[in-house]
N, C-alpha and C positions, 0 to 999 in steps of 0.2 A: 565425595557423597554430594549429590543430588537434594539441596531442601527441598524437599515436594510439598504442596501445603493444597488444601481441597478448598474452589471456592464457590460462588454461585452468581453468574449471571444473567441479569434481570433485561432482555433483550426482544422489542416485541410482541410484550405483554406475554412471555413466555420465561419461564424458568432452566437454565442450563448448566448442570454442576461439571466445572473441570476442574483434572488435576493439574499441577500448573509447576514449575521452579519456580522459590518464593522472588529472585530479584524479576521476574518479567512480572511480576503481580500489576503493578503500576501500568504497563503499555497493554497489559491485556483488558484491567479494566477501563483506559481510556480507549481500545478499541471498541470496545462493549457499547462503552455510550457515545462514540460519531455513530456504530449502526442504527443504535437506537434514535438519538437525535436526526438521522435521514431517514427514518424510517414515519418519523410524526413530521417532520415537514414535507415528506411527500404524499402523506395520508394530507394533512392539511391542506396542500397544494391542489389536491381533486378532489376533494370534499365533496359530495354531493355526482361525482362522477362513476359512471359506470365499470371504477377499477375493481378489480378485485385482490386481497394480500396477496398471492403470489406475482399479480403483475407490481406492487410498491417494491417488491421485494426484488425483482427482477430489476427497474428502476433503479432501487439502491447497488444495487451490484454491478450495473453500467456504471452509473460513475466513478466509485471504485474502483473498475479496471479503470478506466479512460485515467483519470489520477496515476494510479499506477505505470502506466505506460510513458502518462505525458510527465511524467520525475523519471524513468526510466532513461526517456531521449533525451531532455536535459542534461543525466548525466555522465551520455554514451562519450567515455574518451577515446575512442578508435578509429578517428579522423585526425584525433590528434594524433595520437600515439603512431599512426601513420605517418603523418607531416614528422614529426620526432624523425622516425628513421630513414625519411628519406631525406633530411640535413643532416641524418650525421653521417650517414656514407658518402652525400656533395661532400662535406666536411673533412675526411677521411679522405677522398681522392683526390682533393687539392691540396692537403699534406703529403702526400704519397708523391707528386710530382715534385715537392720541394725539393 
C-alpha cells in the first residue's frame, strides 16, 4: 500500500498543495527549495530590469532543463556499450580462429 501524505510547498510566493508518497517528501521539498532559491536569485540579479515574472520563471526553467540535459549527456553510456560490443565480437572472432 502506498503511504501518501499531503504537503504544502512554497515557491515563488505561492502555496502549492500536493499529495505525495511519504518516502518522496524530502526530495520533493528539496526540489521546491531549489526552484524558490533560483527564482529569488534571478529576481535579485535582474532587479530593476523590465522583466516580468513569467520571464524569470522561463529563465529558471531553462537553467533546470540545461542542467538536466548536461547530466544526461554525462551519463550516456551508449558509446561505451557500442565499443564493448565491438570488442566482444572481435574477441569472439579471434578465439573462434584458434
